[in-house]
C-alpha positions in Angstrom: -36.5 -6.6 27.2 -32.8 -5.9 28.1 -30.7 -7.7 25.4 -27.9 -9.7 26.9 -25.7 -12.0 24.9 -25.2 -14.2 28.0 -28.9 -14.9 28.1 -29.6 -16.6 24.7 -32.8 -18.3 25.9 -34.3 -14.9 26.8 -33.3 -13.5 23.4 -34.9 -16.5 21.6 -38.1 -16.1 23.7 -38.3 -12.4 22.9 -37.9 -13.1 19.1 -40.6 -15.7 19.2 -42.9 -13.5 21.3 -42.5 -10.7 18.7 -43.3 -13.0 15.9 -39.9 -12.3 14.3 -38.9 -15.9 14.4 -41.2 -18.9 13.7 -41.6 -21.6 16.3 -39.4 -24.0 14.3 -36.4 -21.6 14.2 -34.0 -21.5 17.1 -31.1 -19.4 18.2 -27.6 -20.8 17.9 -25.5 -17.9 19.0 -25.6 -14.2 19.9 -22.3 -12.4 19.7 -21.1 -8.8 19.8 -21.3 -7.1 16.3 -18.7 -4.4 15.7 -17.2 -1.8 17.9 -20.0 0.8 18.0 -20.2 3.3 20.8 -23.8 4.1 21.1 -25.9 0.9 21.2 -25.9 -2.7 22.3 -25.5 -4.6 19.0 -25.5 -8.4 18.5 -25.1 -10.7 15.5 -27.7 -13.4 16.0 -27.3 -16.8 14.3 -30.2 -19.1 14.1 -30.9 -22.5 12.6 -32.0 -20.7 9.4 -30.2 -17.4 9.0 -28.3 -14.5 10.7 -29.3 -10.9 11.5 -28.3 -7.9 13.6 -30.2 -7.1 16.8 -29.6 -3.5 17.9 -31.0 -1.9 21.1 -30.8 1.7 22.1 -30.5 2.2 25.8 -30.9 5.4 27.8 -27.1 5.9 27.9 -24.1 5.6 25.6 -23.1 1.9 25.5 -19.4 2.7 25.6 -19.7 5.4 28.2 -22.7 4.4 30.5 -22.3 7.6 32.5 -23.4 9.7 29.5 -27.2 9.7 29.1 -28.5 9.3 25.6 -32.1 9.4 24.1 -33.6 6.0 23.3 -35.5 7.7 20.5 -32.5 7.3 18.4 -33.6 3.8 17.4 -36.8 5.2 16.0 -34.9 7.9 14.1 -32.6 5.2 12.5 -35.6 3.1 11.6 -37.3 6.1 10.0 -34.1 6.8 8.0 -34.0 3.3 6.7 -37.7 3.4 5.7 -37.4 6.7 3.9 -34.1 6.2 2.1 -34.5 2.5 1.1 -36.3 3.5 -2.1 -34.0 6.4 -3.2 -31.9 5.8 -6.2 -28.2 5.3 -5.4 -29.0 5.4 -1.7 -31.1 2.4 -0.7 -28.7 -0.1 -2.4 -26.0 1.0 0.0 -28.0 0.6 3.2 -28.8 -2.6 5.1 -32.5 -3.5 5.1 -34.5 -2.9 8.2 -36.6 -6.0 8.9 -38.4 -5.1 12.2 -38.6 -2.4 14.8 -39.9 -2.7 18.4 -40.7 0.9 19.4 -41.5 0.0 23.0 -38.1 -1.8 23.6 -36.1 0.3 21.1 -34.9 -2.8 19.3 -34.2 -3.1 15.6 -33.7 -6.2 13.5 -31.4 -5.3 10.6 -30.0 -7.3 7.7 -26.7 -8.9 8.5 -24.1 -7.8 5.9 -21.8 -10.6 7.0 -18.3 -10.2 8.2 -17.5 -6.9 6.7 -14.9 -4.4 7.9 -15.3 -0.7 8.5 -12.7 1.8 7.3 -11.2 2.7 10.7 -8.1 0.8 9.9 -7.1 3.7 7.6 -6.6 5.8 10.7 -3.2 4.1 10.9 -2.2 5.9 7.7 -0.2 2.9 6.5 -2.3 2.4 3.4 -3.9 5.1 1.3 -7.7 5.3 1.0 -8.7 3.9 -2.4 -10.1 6.8 -4.4 -12.6 4.5 -6.1 -14.2 3.6 -2.8 -14.1 7.2 -1.5 -15.9 8.2 -4.7 -18.7 5.6 -4.0 -19.2 7.0 -0.5 -19.2 10.6 -1.6 -21.7 9.9 -4.4 -23.9 8.2 -1.8 -23.8 11.3 0.3 -24.7 13.4 -2.8 -27.6 11.1 -3.7 -28.9 11.1 -0.1 -28.9 14.9 0.1 -30.3 15.5 -3.4 -33.1 12.8 -3.0 -34.2 14.2 0.3 -34.0 18.0 -0.3 -37.4 19.4 -0.7 -39.1 15.9 -0.3 -39.2 15.5 3.4 -42.4 15.9 5.4 -42.9 19.2 7.2 -42.3 17.4 10.5 -40.0 14.5 11.3 -36.3 13.9 11.4 -35.6 16.7 13.8 -33.9 14.2 16.1 -33.7 17.0 18.6 -32.5 15.1 21.7 -29.7 13.4 19.8 -28.7 16.7 18.3 -28.5 18.3 21.7 -26.3 15.5 22.9 -24.1 15.8 19.9 -24.0 19.6 20.1 -22.6 19.4 23.6 -19.8 17.1 22.6 -18.9 18.6 19.3 -19.3 22.4 19.7 -19.2 23.1 23.4 -17.5 20.7 25.9 -14.1 20.3 24.1 -13.6 24.0 24.1 -14.5 24.6 27.8 -11.3 25.4 29.8 -11.3 23.3 32.9 -13.8 20.7 31.5 -12.1 17.9 33.4 -10.7 16.0 30.5 -7.5 14.1 31.3 -5.9 14.6 27.9 -2.5 13.4 29.1 -4.2 10.2 30.0 -5.0 9.9 26.3 -1.7 11.0 25.0 1.2 12.6 27.1 1.6 16.2 26.1 -1.9 16.7 24.8 -3.1 18.7 27.8 -0.3 21.3 27.3 -1.2 21.5 23.7 -4.9 22.1 24.4 -3.9 24.7 27.1 -1.7 26.6 24.6 -4.2 26.5 21.8 -7.9 25.9 22.2 -8.3 26.9 25.8 -6.5 30.2 25.4 -8.7 31.6 22.7 -12.2 32.7 23.7 -12.9 33.7 20.1 -12.6 30.1 19.1 -15.3 29.0 21.4 -17.5 31.9 20.2 -17.1 30.5 16.7 -17.8 26.9 17.6 -20.9 27.8 19.5 -22.1 29.9 16.5 -21.6 26.8 14.3 -23.4 24.8 16.9 -26.5 27.0 16.5 -26.4 26.3 12.7 -26.2 22.5 13.5 -29.3 22.8 15.7 -31.2 24.7 13.1 -33.7 22.6 11.1 -33.1 22.4 7.3 -34.6 20.8 4.3 -32.0 18.1 3.7 -31.7 14.6 5.4 -28.2 14.1 6.7 -26.6 10.9 7.8 -25.3 12.8 10.8 -22.2 10.6 11.5 -20.5 10.1 8.1 -17.1 8.8 9.1 -15.1 5.6 8.6 -16.8 3.7 11.4 -20.1 4.0 9.4 -18.5 2.9 6.2 -18.5 -0.9 5.7 -16.7 -2.9 3.1 -18.3 -6.3 2.4 -18.1 -9.0 -0.3 -21.3 -7.4 -1.7 -19.8 -3.9 -2.0 -19.7 -0.8 0.2 -22.5 -0.1 2.7 -23.3 2.8 5.0 -24.6 1.9 8.5 -25.6 3.6 11.8 -27.7 6.6 10.7 -29.0 7.1 14.3 -27.6 10.7 14.3 -29.6 11.5 11.2 -31.5 14.8 11.0 -32.8 17.4 8.7 -30.2 20.1 8.5 -27.3 21.7 6.5 -25.6 19.4 4.0 -22.2 21.0 4.8 -22.2 19.3 8.2 -22.0 15.8 6.6 -19.4 17.0 4.2 -17.3 18.6 6.9 -17.3 15.5 9.0 -16.3 13.5 5.9 -13.5 16.0 5.1 -12.1 15.8 8.6 -11.9 12.0 8.6 -10.3 11.9 5.2 -7.6 14.0 6.7 -7.4 11.7 9.8 -6.8 8.8 7.3 -3.7 10.6 5.9 -5.2 12.7 3.1 -4.1 16.3 2.6 -6.8 18.9 3.2 -6.9 20.3 -0.3 -6.8 16.8 -1.9 -9.8 15.8 0.2 -11.7 18.9 -0.7 -10.9 18.3 -4.4 -12.4 14.8 -4.1 -15.6 16.2 -2.5 -15.9 18.8 -5.3 -15.3 16.1 -8.0 -17.8 13.5 -6.7 -20.3 15.5 -4.8 -20.8 18.6 -6.9 -21.6 22.1 -5.7 -21.6 22.8 -1.9 -20.8 25.5 0.6 -17.1 25.2 0.8 -16.5 27.6 3.7 -19.2 25.9 5.8 -17.8 22.5 5.0 -14.3 23.6 6.1 -15.6 25.1 9.3 -17.5 22.0 10.3 -14.4 19.9 9.4 -12.3 22.1 11.6 -14.6 21.6 14.6 -14.7 17.9 14.0 -10.9 17.7 14.0 -10.6 19.7 17.3 -13.4 17.8 19.1 -11.8 14.4 18.2 -8.4 15.6 19.5 -9.7 17.3 22.7 -13.2 15.8 23.4 -14.7 12.6 24.8 -15.2 10.8 21.5 -11.6 9.7 20.9 -10.5 7.7 17.8 -7.7 5.3 17.2 -5.6 7.9 15.5 -1.9 7.5 14.7 -1.0 11.2 15.1 1.8 12.3 17.3 1.3 15.4 19.5 3.4 17.4 17.1 1.2 16.3 14.2 -1.9 17.2 16.2 -0.5 20.6 16.8 -0.1 21.2 13.1 -3.6 20.1 12.3 -5.0 22.0 15.4 -3.5 25.2 14.1 -4.8 24.5 10.6 -8.3 24.0 12.1 -8.1 27.1 14.2 -6.9 29.3 11.3 -9.8 28.0 9.3 -12.4 28.9 12.0 -10.8 32.2 12.9 -10.0 33.5 9.4 
């Protein structure tokens, strides 16, 4: 089954065949849901309800030339199943209703027309501390609930981690990687050449951090804890898209969060203080190192964001990140 919003009759037939929709329920519409990069995601409305259909395909939906493991759908389903009952975690996750392992399709609760937090990248409005506190406490509860309680096997998510490892810790720091950075923002290529590409010690450090990322740990991580995975709805704040989840080092989730708080206009030390206030104890140096890599890979790698930074502002944050990594 290849989901296609232009083929509603095929979608309806599939849902009936799977037993996910009774015979007297019929599809009214299937429309794109959100701006996700990885998967083909539809909001399906029927004569009785609405829900999200999400299919993992053997490539990145936004960048079809980049292969991606279809097993990510199973990992996300396993995350939902494991975390649904954890205190202060499950209530902030959408419910998984069905999963077709063969076709890599999930049926997920529709949280209605919520909005993610990516609008804060414009840095026109400050992130509300009350909402950031809710999100950081979710992360703390996820890590604490899972630590020491995961089965001895599972949640390695090895193929997805290898894909992520390339695009976070390796490719952005390769001189001559073929990225047309000036096509993203004029002047960015020269900045990369003068900073990240001219420092082999930087790539040594990012690859070392990458080995830590690939090492299995005892804590379940969301794996992509950034504003695109934070959803504000009439029912409260939810966390979505845990397809990058894995058992690893908690500092990775925290570092990604720290970097994106800075992308949204928050000062580095202010963001760190919020993590310390609402999360509790953590490895501060590891958190800062992972945050620094996240900043650099978002400036100079494939996974670009709708950031409002000038090249001059990127230079300041680039030097901050490099100083952190090379201290």
